[in-house]
N, C-alpha and C positions, 0 to 999 in steps of 0.2 A: 294435245299440246306438242308442238314441234320440238324435237330433241336437238340440242346444240352439237354439231359435229366437232370432234376433237381429234387433231392429228398430233402425234408425238414425234419430235425431231431431235435426234441425239447424235452423239459422236464426239470423239476426242479432238477432232480437227475443228477448233473453235471458229476459225475464219470461214471455213467452208460451211459450217453449220449456220453461222450468221447470214451468209449469202443465200442459203436455202430459205431461211425464215423470211428474210427481206423480200425474196422473190414471191413467196406465198402471200405476204401481206399486200404486195402490189397487184397480184393476179386476182385476188378475191376481195372485192369491195366489202367493207364491213367486217373484215377479219381483224383479230387482235392476237398478239403474242404474249404469253405469260412465261416469265423466266424467274427462277430462283437462283441467285448467285450464292454459291457456297464458299467462295474464296475467303470470306471474313468470318467463317463459322467459328473459328477459334475464339473469337470475341464474344460468343454466346448467342449470336443472332444470324439469321439468313435474310438477305435482302431480296424482296420480291418486286419485280417491275412489270408494268403492263404498258404495251406500246402498240401503235398501229402504223400504217404506212407513213404517217407524217412525223412520227417520233414518239418519245415517251409520254404517256398520259397520266400515270400514277406510279407511286412506289410506297413501300411500307416495309417494316421489319417484322419478321416472324421469329419467335424464340426457339432455341434448340429444344428437341425432345429427346430425353434419355441420352444427352450428350452426343446426339447423332444428327448430322445435318440432313441426311436423307430421310430420317424419321420426321424431321420438321417439314421437309418438302411434302411428304405423304400426308401429313396432318393438315397442311395449309392448302394443298393443291385442289382437292375436290370441292371444299367450300367456295373457293374462288371461282371455279368453273360453274358451279351451281348458281352462284350470284350472277355471273354473266348470262347464263341460260334464262334465269328468271327475269332479267332486265329486258330480254327480247330484242336487243339491238345488234347482237353479234351473229354473223353468218358462219364464221369458222373460228374456232379457238386453236391456236398453235401453241403447244406446250414445248418450249425450247429447253431441253435438259442441259444442266451444267456438265462440264467436260467429262467427268468420270462416272456420272450417273448412268446406270444401265437401263435400257428401255423396258426390259421385261417387267421389272418390279412396278414401274410407273403405269405400264399398260394394264397390268392386272389390277392395280388400285383403281384406275379409271373405270375399267370394265365392271369391277365388283360393285361400284357405287353409281353406275350409270342410271339405273332406274328409267323413269320416263322423262328425264331431263337432259341426259348426255348420251351421245353415241360415239363410240371409238371408231374414228374413220380410217386410221391406218398408223403404221409406225415406219418412220423414215430415218435412215442413218446417213449423215452427210460424210462424204469421203473425199479427201484430196489425194489423188492417186500418187502424187509425188511423195507423200508422207506415209504411204502404205507400208513399205518394207521397213523404214526406220521405226515405225510403231510396233510392228510385229516382232522386230528384233530387240526391242527395249525391255529387258528383264528387270528394270528398276522398280522398286516398290513405289506405289502411288504417293506414299508419304514423302519419300525422298524427292519426288517430282513436284511436290506442293499440290497434289491432286486428291489427297485422301478425303473421303466423305465423313470419316469418324476417326476418333483416336485409335480404335481397334481395327481399322481398315488394313488388311494384309494383302490386298490384291496388288498385282503388278500392272504396269502400263500395257504390256503385250496381251495378257489374258483378258484384261478389261476391254481393250479394243477389239479383240477377236469375238467376244460375246456381243458387243454392240453391232459389229458387222454382220454376224451370222444370224442374229435374231430377226432383223428387219427384212420384210419382203421387198422393200424398195430401197435402193441405194441411190442417193442424189450425188452425182459425181462432179467434182471440180477438178479440172486439169491444171494442177499447180506447175510452177516453173520447174523444168527438168523432167517432167513425167514422160515416160517412153513406153514402147510396146511391151517391155517386160512388166512394168507396173500394171498396165491394162490387162495383160494375160494373167497375172497373179490375182487380180481382183476377180476376174471372170472364173477362175478355177477355185478360188476360196469359197465363193457363194454362187454357184452356177444357176440356181433357180431364182435368184433375185432379179427384179426388174432394175436395170441400170439406166438411169436417165440423167441427162445433163441438168445441172442445178437450176438453170434459168428457163427450162422448157415449160410451155403452157401445160403439157401433159401432167406435170407434177401436181397442179391444182386439182385435176380430176382424180388422180391417184390418192390424194389426201383424204378423200371421202369414199373410197372404194369399199371400205369395210375391213374389219380385222377380227379374227377369231382367236382369243387368247388361249383357249384350250387346245386348238389345233397347233398353235405356235409352240406351246409347251411340249406337246407330243413330238414335234419336229426336233426339239432339243434334247429329249430324253435319250440316254445312251442306248437303250434297248431298241428304239425304233427311229433313231435320228436319220434324217435324209442327208447322208454323207455324200461328198462329191464323187463323181465317177472318174475313171481313168482319163487323163488328158495330157497333151504335150503340145506346146506351141510357144514361139518367141522366147525360147530359152527357159521356159517354166514347165515343170512337170508335176503331175499328180499320180502317185502310185497307190492303187487299192490292193491291199494284201489281205487275202482271205484263206484261212485254213480251218480244219476241224480239230486236229490234234491239239491237246493242251500244251501250254508252256511249261518248261522245267523252271521252277521258281528261282533257283540259284543262278542259272545261266542267264535268264532274262534280267534279273536284278543287276548282274555284272555288266550287262550291255546297256543299261538305262541311259547312261550319259551319252554314249555314242548315238543311240537312237533319238534321244531328245534333240541333239545338235545336228541331226542329219537333215532337218527340214525347218523352214520358217514356221510351219504350222502342221501339227499332227493331232489326230483325234480318233476316237472309235471305242470299241468294246473288245474285251478279251477275257480269257479264263486261264487259271492256273491249276495244275494237276493236284496241288495240295488243298485247293479250295474249289472243288468241282461244282458246288451249288451256288457260288457267288458270281454274279455278273459284275465285272470290273470295268470302270470307265477310264479311258486314257485321254488326257487333255494337255497339250504342250504348245507353248509359244514363248518366244523370247529366251530360249535356252532353259526354261523351267518346265518341269513336268508335274502334273497333279494326277495321282492315281487314287481312286476311291471306289468303295463298294456302291453299287447302284441297285441293290436289291437282289432277289434270287432269279436264277434262270427259271423259266416256266417249266422246264423239264424236271426240275427238282421239287415242284409243288404237287400235292395231291390233286386229283381231278376236281374235287369239290371247290378248291380254292380258285380255279380258273374263272368262275363266275364273278369273282371279286376284282378281276383284272380288267382294265379298260379295253374295249374292243379293238382299238388301234394297236395295242400291244399284242393281243392275241393274233391279229391279222399279220403283223410283222413276223411273229414267231412261226406261224404256219407257212409263210412264204419261204422261210429259211430252215425248215425242219429237216433234221437228219435222223434216219432210223436208229442210229446208235446213240448219238449225243443230243438229240432233240434240238433245241435252239442254241445250245452252247456252240460258240464259234469264235474264231479270231477274225475281227473285221477292223483293220486299222488303215487310215488314210493319211498319206504324207504329201504335202504340197510345198514346193519351193523352187526358186530359180536354181539352175545347175544341179538338179536332183540326181543323185547317183542311184538309179533304180536297181541295177543289178547288185551293187554292193549292199544296198539296204535290204533287198529281198534275201540275200545270202545270210546276212546277219540275223534277220528275223527267223529264218528257217533253222539256223543253228541253235536257236533258243527253244525249239520244240523238243518234246520227248523223242528220244531215239526209238528204233523199233523194239529193242530189248526193254527199255523203260516203259514203253507203251504197253507191252505184253503183260507187264506186272498187274495191270488193271487198277481200278480205284482203291482197292485195299492196299496194294503195294505202294501207290502214290502217297499214301498218308505218311510214309517213312521219309519222304523227301525233305530236304532242308526247307524250313519255313522262312525264307529270306525276306518275305514282304511283311512279316509281322510288325516290324518297326514303322512301316508306312501305313498299314491298314488298321493296326491295333496299338496305337501309341499309348504309352503309359502316361497317365494324367500327372 
C-alpha cells in the first residue's frame, strides 16, 4: 500500500504561510491542504477546512479536547490524514498549522501514527524576512496577541517564533516590503543549517517529500547536543559563540541576567553553575525574556553504568567536547543580533565566571556560594 506523503507547513507569518501552501497545491497535482483554525477556539470548537488548488472543498467543526485547541488538533488531524490516505486520491497532504502551533508536536504526532498509511515528508516554516526582527523582539504573551492555543498558554510571540524557525530544516522565504540585507543576514545566522528557498520555487515541492526524522530533529533541539550556530559577522549582524570551562558564580550571573538577555535578539545554549555542578542548564532567550531550566544531568556526573541508558547522539556530543577535569560540563552560549557588541558581551560573561581564588576552593567550597538561582530553578509551588 502506498503511504500518503505529509508535509507540515507552519509559522507565525500567516500571509507567507498561505503563499507557501498555495504554491505547493499548484505545484503538486492531486494535493490538498488541511488546516485547523484555532481562532474561534474560545467558543468551544476548532474549524477544520480542506482545500485544493481550486479552493475550499470541505469544512467541519471539531470539539475542544481538555479545553485545549492544540489537543483538539492532535486528536482530529491523524484520522483526517488516514481518511485521505485510504481514499487513495491524494498525492500530497499539506498540513497548514495555525499561527502559534509549533511544528515539533505535530510532526511527532504524525510520525507516531504513520504506520503503513502516512509518511512524514518534511517540515517547512514560512518566513517573511521583513517580519523577522519584529517577531524576535516581541515579548508579548500569545494570549495578549490573540494567538494563545489554550487558556493556560504562557508562551510569548518571540519564543514561539524562534522554535518554529529553528526546528524546521526548510525555510520557505517571502521577501516582504522593506526587507533588507540585515534581515537576510539575521535569518542566515539564526538557522545556518536550514535550506532557505523562495516560497514560489519548484524546488519546494521536491523538498516537501524529502523525508523527515523526528528523533534526529529532537536531538538537534536538546540543549546537550543542539546544533548551535557558529561565529558569523555580516551586513551588520553578528553571532558570538562564547565557550568556557570554568563554572559561573551564581550570584554574579544572576545579577547580569537582564543585561545578557537584552544584549541580543536571540541567545541560547547550555551552561553550568558552581553550586549545581551536576545539572546541565539550558539558556533560551528571545524578545527580552529568558527561560533558564534544568535539562538533566551532565554525563560526567553519572556512574558509568548509566551511560548505556543515554542516547548515542548524546554520548557522541559529550565525547567530542570532553575535558579531562570537567568532563562534558561547559559554558556554550550563542548570541545573534544586529549591532551585536561582541567585546562588551564577552567581558560581561567572563566577569560572571569564578575567579581564580573561587575556583581553587573546588566543588566542596562552591557549595557555600549563594544559591541565587533557586527561585528560577526550584520555584515554590
